[in-house]
N, CA, C and O atoms as a GROMACS GRO file, in nm:
protein
  384
    1UNK      N    1   9.202   6.902   3.578
    1UNK     CA    2   9.154   7.027   3.631
    1UNK      C    3   9.254   7.087   3.728
    1UNK      O    4   9.279   7.208   3.725
    2UNK      N    5   9.312   7.003   3.816
    2UNK     CA    6   9.412   7.052   3.912
    2UNK      C    7   9.538   7.098   3.836
    2UNK      O    8   9.600   7.197   3.872
    3UNK      N    9   9.573   7.024   3.731
    3UNK     CA   10   9.691   7.058   3.652
    3UNK      C   11   9.672   7.195   3.586
    3UNK      O   12   9.766   7.274   3.583
    4UNK      N   13   9.555   7.223   3.534
    4UNK     CA   14   9.526   7.352   3.471
    4UNK      C   15   9.530   7.463   3.576
    4UNK      O   16   9.582   7.572   3.550
    5UNK      N   17   9.476   7.434   3.694
    5UNK     CA   18   9.477   7.533   3.802
    5UNK      C   19   9.621   7.566   3.842
    5UNK      O   20   9.653   7.683   3.865
    6UNK      N   21   9.706   7.464   3.852
    6UNK     CA   22   9.847   7.487   3.888
    6UNK      C   23   9.918   7.568   3.779
    6UNK      O   24   9.999   7.656   3.810
    7UNK      N   25   9.890   7.539   3.654
    7UNK     CA   26   9.952   7.613   3.543
    7UNK      C   27   9.907   7.759   3.547
    7UNK      O   28   9.990   7.849   3.535
    8UNK      N   29   9.779   7.782   3.565
    8UNK     CA   30   9.727   7.919   3.573
    8UNK      C   31   9.785   7.992   3.694
    8UNK      O   32   9.821   8.109   3.684
    9UNK      N   33   9.793   7.924   3.807
    9UNK     CA   34   9.849   7.986   3.927
    9UNK      C   35   9.996   8.023   3.907
    9UNK      O   36  10.039   8.130   3.950
   10UNK      N   37  10.072   7.936   3.842
   10UNK     CA   38  10.214   7.966   3.818
   10UNK      C   39  10.229   8.081   3.718
   10UNK      O   40  10.321   8.162   3.733
   11UNK      N   41  10.142   8.091   3.619
   11UNK     CA   42  10.147   8.202   3.523
   11UNK      C   43  10.116   8.333   3.594
   11UNK      O   44  10.184   8.434   3.576
   12UNK      N   45  10.010   8.331   3.675
   12UNK     CA   46   9.972   8.451   3.749
   12UNK      C   47  10.082   8.492   3.847
   12UNK      O   48  10.113   8.610   3.859
   13UNK      N   49  10.142   8.396   3.915
   13UNK     CA   50  10.250   8.425   4.009
   13UNK      C   51  10.371   8.485   3.938
   13UNK      O   52  10.432   8.580   3.987
   14UNK      N   53  10.407   8.428   3.821
   14UNK     CA   54  10.523   8.480   3.748
   14UNK      C   55  10.496   8.620   3.694
   14UNK      O   56  10.586   8.704   3.690
   15UNK      N   57  10.372   8.647   3.653
   15UNK     CA   58  10.338   8.781   3.606
   15UNK      C   59  10.342   8.881   3.721
   15UNK      O   60  10.392   8.993   3.705
   16UNK      N   61  10.292   8.842   3.836
   16UNK     CA   62  10.291   8.931   3.952
   16UNK      C   63  10.433   8.960   3.999
   16UNK      O   64  10.462   9.072   4.040
   17UNK      N   65  10.520   8.861   3.996
   17UNK     CA   66  10.656   8.883   4.042
   17UNK      C   67  10.734   8.972   3.945
   17UNK      O   68  10.819   9.049   3.988
   18UNK      N   69  10.705   8.962   3.816
   18UNK     CA   70  10.775   9.049   3.720
   18UNK      C   71  10.725   9.192   3.729
   18UNK      O   72  10.802   9.285   3.704
   19UNK      N   73  10.601   9.212   3.764
   19UNK     CA   74  10.546   9.346   3.780
   19UNK      C   75  10.602   9.412   3.906
   19UNK      O   76  10.625   9.533   3.907
   20UNK      N   77  10.624   9.335   4.011
   20UNK     CA   78  10.668   9.393   4.138
   20UNK      C   79  10.816   9.429   4.139
   20UNK      O   80  10.861   9.495   4.232
   21UNK      N   81  10.891   9.388   4.039
   21UNK     CA   82  11.033   9.421   4.034
   21UNK      C   83  11.050   9.557   3.968
   21UNK      O   84  10.981   9.590   3.872
   22UNK      N   85  11.143   9.636   4.021
   22UNK     CA   86  11.169   9.768   3.965
   22UNK      C   87  11.317   9.796   3.967
   22UNK      O   88  11.390   9.747   4.054
   23UNK      N   89  11.360   9.874   3.872
   23UNK     CA   90  11.500   9.914   3.866
   23UNK      C   91  11.512  10.055   3.919
   23UNK      O   92  11.432  10.141   3.882
   24UNK      N   93  11.608  10.080   4.004
   24UNK     CA   94  11.630  10.212   4.060
   24UNK      C   95  11.733  10.283   3.974
   24UNK      O   96  11.844  10.233   3.953
   25UNK      N   97  11.696  10.401   3.924
   25UNK     CA   98  11.786  10.479   3.840
   25UNK      C   99  11.817  10.609   3.913
   25UNK      O  100  11.726  10.683   3.952
   26UNK      N  101  11.944  10.637   3.932
   26UNK     CA  102  11.987  10.761   3.996
   26UNK      C  103  12.008  10.867   3.890
   26UNK      O  104  12.091  10.851   3.801
   27UNK      N  105  11.933  10.976   3.899
   27UNK     CA  106  11.946  11.083   3.802
   27UNK      C  107  12.067  11.170   3.833
   27UNK      O  108  12.139  11.211   3.741
   28UNK      N  109  12.091  11.196   3.958
   28UNK     CA  110  12.206  11.277   3.994
   28UNK      C  111  12.313  11.187   4.052
   28UNK      O  112  12.292  11.122   4.154
   29UNK      N  113  12.424  11.185   3.988
   29UNK     CA  114  12.538  11.106   4.036
   29UNK      C  115  12.627  11.197   4.118
   29UNK      O  116  12.681  11.294   4.065
   30UNK      N  117  12.643  11.170   4.246
   30UNK     CA  118  12.720  11.261   4.333
   30UNK      C  119  12.865  11.278   4.290
   30UNK      O  120  12.928  11.376   4.329
   31UNK      N  121  12.918  11.188   4.212
   31UNK     CA  122  13.056  11.203   4.166
   31UNK      C  123  13.071  11.324   4.074
   31UNK      O  124  13.181  11.376   4.059
   32UNK      N  125  12.962  11.370   4.013
   32UNK     CA  126  12.969  11.483   3.922
   32UNK      C  127  12.931  11.615   3.988
   32UNK      O  128  12.928  11.718   3.921
   33UNK      N  129  12.903  11.614   4.116
   33UNK     CA  130  12.870  11.737   4.187
   33UNK      C  131  12.999  11.812   4.218
   33UNK      O  132  13.080  11.766   4.299
   34UNK      N  133  13.017  11.926   4.155
   34UNK     CA  134  13.140  12.003   4.173
   34UNK      C  135  13.113  12.113   4.275
   34UNK      O  136  13.021  12.192   4.259
   35UNK      N  137  13.194  12.115   4.379
   35UNK     CA  138  13.176  12.214   4.486
   35UNK      C  139  13.198  12.355   4.433
   35UNK      O  140  13.286  12.379   4.351
   36UNK      N  141  13.117  12.448   4.484
   36UNK     CA  142  13.134  12.589   4.451
   36UNK      C  143  13.222  12.650   4.559
   36UNK      O  144  13.175  12.725   4.645
   37UNK      N  145  13.352  12.617   4.553
   37UNK     CA  146  13.446  12.663   4.655
   37UNK      C  147  13.586  12.665   4.596
   37UNK      O  148  13.605  12.632   4.479
   38UNK      N  149  13.682  12.704   4.678
   38UNK     CA  150  13.820  12.706   4.630
   38UNK      C  151  13.870  12.566   4.599
   38UNK      O  152  13.963  12.551   4.520
   39UNK      N  153  13.812  12.461   4.661
   39UNK     CA  154  13.851  12.323   4.631
   39UNK      C  155  13.789  12.276   4.500
   39UNK      O  156  13.845  12.189   4.432
   40UNK      N  157  13.674  12.332   4.465
   40UNK     CA  158  13.606  12.295   4.342
   40UNK      C  159  13.622  12.406   4.240
   40UNK      O  160  13.731  12.461   4.224
   41UNK      N  161  13.514  12.440   4.170
   41UNK     CA  162  13.516  12.548   4.072
   41UNK      C  163  13.434  12.662   4.128
   41UNK      O  164  13.313  12.651   4.145
   42UNK      N  165  13.501  12.772   4.158
   42UNK     CA  166  13.432  12.890   4.209
   42UNK      C  167  13.352  12.951   4.094
   42UNK      O  168  13.408  12.979   3.987
   43UNK      N  169  13.223  12.971   4.114
   43UNK     CA  170  13.136  13.021   4.009
   43UNK      C  171  13.026  13.107   4.069
   43UNK      O  172  13.007  13.104   4.191
   44UNK      N  173  12.952  13.182   3.988
   44UNK     CA  174  12.847  13.269   4.040
   44UNK      C  175  12.740  13.191   4.116
   44UNK      O  176  12.715  13.074   4.088
   45UNK      N  177  12.679  13.258   4.212
   45UNK     CA  178  12.573  13.196   4.292
   45UNK      C  179  12.439  13.262   4.259
   45UNK      O  180  12.434  13.372   4.204
   46UNK      N  181  12.334  13.191   4.292
   46UNK     CA  182  12.198  13.240   4.268
   46UNK      C  183  12.178  13.377   4.331
   46UNK      O  184  12.217  13.401   4.446
   47UNK      N  185  12.118  13.467   4.254
   47UNK     CA  186  12.086  13.599   4.305
   47UNK      C  187  12.183  13.708   4.262
   47UNK      O  188  12.152  13.826   4.275
   48UNK      N  189  12.300  13.671   4.211
   48UNK     CA  190  12.395  13.772   4.164
   48UNK      C  191  12.341  13.837   4.037
   48UNK      O  192  12.270  13.774   3.959
   49UNK      N  193  12.375  13.964   4.019
   49UNK     CA  194  12.334  14.033   3.897
   49UNK      C  195  12.439  14.010   3.788
   49UNK      O  196  12.549  13.962   3.815
   50UNK      N  197  12.403  14.043   3.664
   50UNK     CA  198  12.497  14.031   3.554
   50UNK      C  199  12.621  14.118   3.579
   50UNK      O  200  12.734  14.076   3.553
   51UNK      N  201  12.598  14.238   3.631
   51UNK     CA  202  12.710  14.329   3.659
   51UNK      C  203  12.804  14.271   3.764
   51UNK      O  204  12.926  14.283   3.752
   52UNK      N  205  12.748  14.207   3.867
   52UNK     CA  206  12.830  14.143   3.970
   52UNK      C  207  12.912  14.027   3.912
   52UNK      O  208  13.027  14.008   3.949
   53UNK      N  209  12.851  13.951   3.822
   53UNK     CA  210  12.921  13.838   3.760
   53UNK      C  211  13.038  13.891   3.677
   53UNK      O  212  13.149  13.838   3.686
   54UNK      N  213  13.014  13.994   3.597
   54UNK     CA  214  13.122  14.051   3.516
   54UNK      C  215  13.232  14.109   3.606
   54UNK      O  216  13.350  14.093   3.578
   55UNK      N  217  13.191  14.174   3.713
   55UNK     CA  218  13.289  14.234   3.805
   55UNK      C  219  13.376  14.126   3.870
   55UNK      O  220  13.497  14.144   3.883
   56UNK      N  221  13.316  14.016   3.911
   56UNK     CA  222  13.390  13.912   3.983
   56UNK      C  223  13.462  13.814   3.890
   56UNK      O  224  13.573  13.769   3.922
   57UNK      N  225  13.400  13.780   3.776
   57UNK     CA  226  13.455  13.675   3.690
   57UNK      C  227  13.502  13.724   3.554
   57UNK      O  228  13.560  13.648   3.477
   58UNK      N  229  13.479  13.850   3.524
   58UNK     CA  230  13.518  13.906   3.395
   58UNK      C  231  13.412  13.878   3.289
   58UNK      O  232  13.310  13.816   3.317
   59UNK      N  233  13.438  13.926   3.166
   59UNK     CA  234  13.341  13.904   3.059
   59UNK      C  235  13.336  13.757   3.017
   59UNK      O  236  13.436  13.686   3.024
   60UNK      N  237  13.220  13.713   2.974
   60UNK     CA  238  13.201  13.575   2.931
   60UNK      C  239  13.265  13.554   2.794
   60UNK      O  240  13.278  13.647   2.715
   61UNK      N  241  13.306  13.429   2.767
   61UNK     CA  242  13.361  13.394   2.636
   61UNK      C  243  13.252  13.397   2.530
   61UNK      O  244  13.277  13.434   2.415
   62UNK      N  245  13.131  13.356   2.569
   62UNK     CA  246  13.015  13.358   2.479
   62UNK      C  247  12.896  13.406   2.559
   62UNK      O  248  12.879  13.370   2.676
   63UNK      N  249  12.812  13.488   2.495
   63UNK     CA  250  12.687  13.532   2.557
   63UNK      C  251  12.574  13.503   2.461
   63UNK      O  252  12.566  13.559   2.352
   64UNK      N  253  12.485  13.414   2.504
   64UNK     CA  254  12.370  13.382   2.420
   64UNK      C  255  12.263  13.488   2.433
   64UNK      O  256  12.262  13.566   2.529
   65UNK      N  257  12.172  13.493   2.335
   65UNK     CA  258  12.060  13.586   2.345
   65UNK      C  259  11.954  13.529   2.438
   65UNK      O  260  11.948  13.409   2.461
   66UNK      N  261  11.872  13.619   2.491
   66UNK     CA  262  11.764  13.578   2.581
   66UNK      C  263  11.663  13.494   2.502
   66UNK      O  264  11.629  13.525   2.388
   67UNK      N  265  11.616  13.386   2.567
   67UNK     CA  266  11.522  13.294   2.503
   67UNK      C  267  11.404  13.273   2.596
   67UNK      O  268  11.422  13.254   2.716
   68UNK      N  269  11.283  13.276   2.542
   68UNK     CA  270  11.164  13.239   2.618
   68UNK      C  271  11.106  13.350   2.701
   68UNK      O  272  11.149  13.466   2.694
   69UNK      N  273  11.008  13.314   2.780
   69UNK     CA  274  10.940  13.407   2.869
   69UNK      C  275  10.919  13.338   3.002
   69UNK      O  276  10.839  13.244   3.006
   70UNK      N  277  10.981  13.375   3.110
   70UNK     CA  278  11.072  13.488   3.123
   70UNK      C  279  11.200  13.463   3.045
   70UNK      O  280  11.237  13.348   3.022
   71UNK      N  281  11.269  13.570   3.005
   71UNK     CA  282  11.389  13.552   2.924
   71UNK      C  283  11.502  13.486   3.003
   71UNK      O  284  11.538  13.530   3.112
   72UNK      N  285  11.557  13.379   2.945
   72UNK     CA  286  11.670  13.307   3.005
   72UNK      C  287  11.791  13.330   2.915
   72UNK      O  288  11.786  13.308   2.794
   73UNK      N  289  11.900  13.376   2.976
   73UNK     CA  290  12.023  13.404   2.904
   73UNK      C  291  12.132  13.311   2.956
   73UNK      O  292  12.137  13.279   3.074
   74UNK      N  293  12.220  13.269   2.865
   74UNK     CA  294  12.329  13.178   2.902
   74UNK      C  295  12.461  13.244   2.868
   74UNK      O  296  12.483  13.290   2.756
   75UNK      N  297  12.551  13.248   2.969
   75UNK     CA  298  12.686  13.297   2.948
   75UNK      C  299  12.782  13.181   2.968
   75UNK      O  300  12.771  13.108   3.067
   76UNK      N  301  12.874  13.164   2.876
   76UNK     CA  302  12.969  13.054   2.882
   76UNK      C  303  13.107  13.107   2.920
   76UNK      O  304  13.160  13.196   2.854
   77UNK      N  305  13.162  13.052   3.026
   77UNK     CA  306  13.300  13.081   3.070
   77UNK      C  307  13.382  12.954   3.046
   77UNK      O  308  13.326  12.849   3.014
   78UNK      N  309  13.512  12.962   3.061
   78UNK     CA  310  13.597  12.846   3.034
   78UNK      C  311  13.570  12.731   3.130
   78UNK      O  312  13.580  12.614   3.091
   79UNK      N  313  13.536  12.761   3.257
   79UNK     CA  314  13.517  12.655   3.357
   79UNK      C  315  13.371  12.629   3.395
   79UNK      O  316  13.342  12.528   3.460
   80UNK      N  317  13.280  12.717   3.357
   80UNK     CA  318  13.140  12.702   3.399
   80UNK      C  319  13.048  12.775   3.302
   80UNK      O  320  13.092  12.852   3.217
   81UNK      N  321  12.918  12.749   3.319
   81UNK     CA  322  12.813  12.816   3.241
   81UNK      C  323  12.716  12.877   3.340
   81UNK      O  324  12.679  12.814   3.440
   82UNK      N  325  12.674  13.001   3.313
   82UNK     CA  326  12.582  13.072   3.403
   82UNK      C  327  12.451  13.096   3.330
   82UNK      O  328  12.450  13.135   3.213
   83UNK      N  329  12.340  13.071   3.400
   83UNK     CA  330  12.206  13.096   3.345
   83UNK      C  331  12.142  13.210   3.423
   83UNK      O  332  12.140  13.210   3.546
   84UNK      N  333  12.090  13.307   3.349
   84UNK     CA  334  12.024  13.423   3.409
   84UNK      C  335  11.876  13.423   3.373
   84UNK      O  336  11.838  13.384   3.263
   85UNK      N  337  11.795  13.468   3.466
   85UNK     CA  338  11.655  13.502   3.437
   85UNK      C  339  11.648  13.652   3.450
   85UNK      O  340  11.676  13.707   3.557
   86UNK      N  341  11.612  13.719   3.342
   86UNK     CA  342  11.624  13.864   3.331
   86UNK      C  343  11.771  13.900   3.356
   86UNK      O  344  11.855  13.871   3.272
   87UNK      N  345  11.802  13.963   3.469
   87UNK     CA  346  11.937  14.011   3.499
   87UNK      C  347  11.999  13.936   3.617
   87UNK      O  348  12.104  13.975   3.667
   88UNK      N  349  11.934  13.829   3.664
   88UNK     CA  350  11.973  13.762   3.787
   88UNK      C  351  12.014  13.617   3.763
   88UNK      O  352  11.949  13.545   3.688
   89UNK      N  353  12.122  13.574   3.827
   89UNK     CA  354  12.169  13.436   3.816
   89UNK      C  355  12.066  13.343   3.878
   89UNK      O  356  12.023  13.362   3.992
   90UNK      N  357  12.025  13.240   3.802
   90UNK     CA  358  11.937  13.138   3.858
   90UNK      C  359  12.011  13.007   3.879
   90UNK      O  360  11.970  12.923   3.960
   91UNK      N  361  12.122  12.988   3.802
   91UNK     CA  362  12.196  12.862   3.815
   91UNK      C  363  12.331  12.877   3.747
   91UNK      O  364  12.345  12.949   3.648
   92UNK      N  365  12.431  12.808   3.799
   92UNK     CA  366  12.560  12.798   3.731
   92UNK      C  367  12.604  12.654   3.740
   92UNK      O  368  12.589  12.588   3.843
   93UNK      N  369  12.660  12.604   3.630
   93UNK     CA  370  12.697  12.463   3.623
   93UNK      C  371  12.837  12.447   3.568
   93UNK      O  372  12.888  12.535   3.498
   94UNK      N  373  12.899  12.334   3.601
   94UNK     CA  374  13.028  12.298   3.545
   94UNK      C  375  13.003  12.187   3.444
   94UNK      O  376  12.958  12.079   3.482
   95UNK      N  377  13.031  12.212   3.316
   95UNK     CA  378  13.004  12.108   3.215
   95UNK      C  379  13.100  11.989   3.232
   95UNK      O  380  13.213  12.005   3.278
   96UNK      N  381  13.053  11.872   3.194
   96UNK     CA  382  13.133  11.751   3.206
   96UNK      C  383  13.209  11.728   3.078
   96UNK      O  384  13.284  11.630   3.067
   0.00000   0.00000   0.00000
């Protein structure tokens, strides 16, 4: 009876210890964060209009059509990609 109790206790303990372990996964790796400055890649910032982007950075190499509601448009430049909601920049990224 004691032997069975010890076996059950060790099984329960091993199950509890495996449940309490967790792996930490980093979604954003800081090594890939490219500064929006002269040291990094200068690119449009949130709130700029399409006209301001064209004025400052020139025409895009590719312009996707608006998708979804609200409409999201993607412009591809050689060094970065700009995402617009309606006519306003919501995000710009540097592809890896």
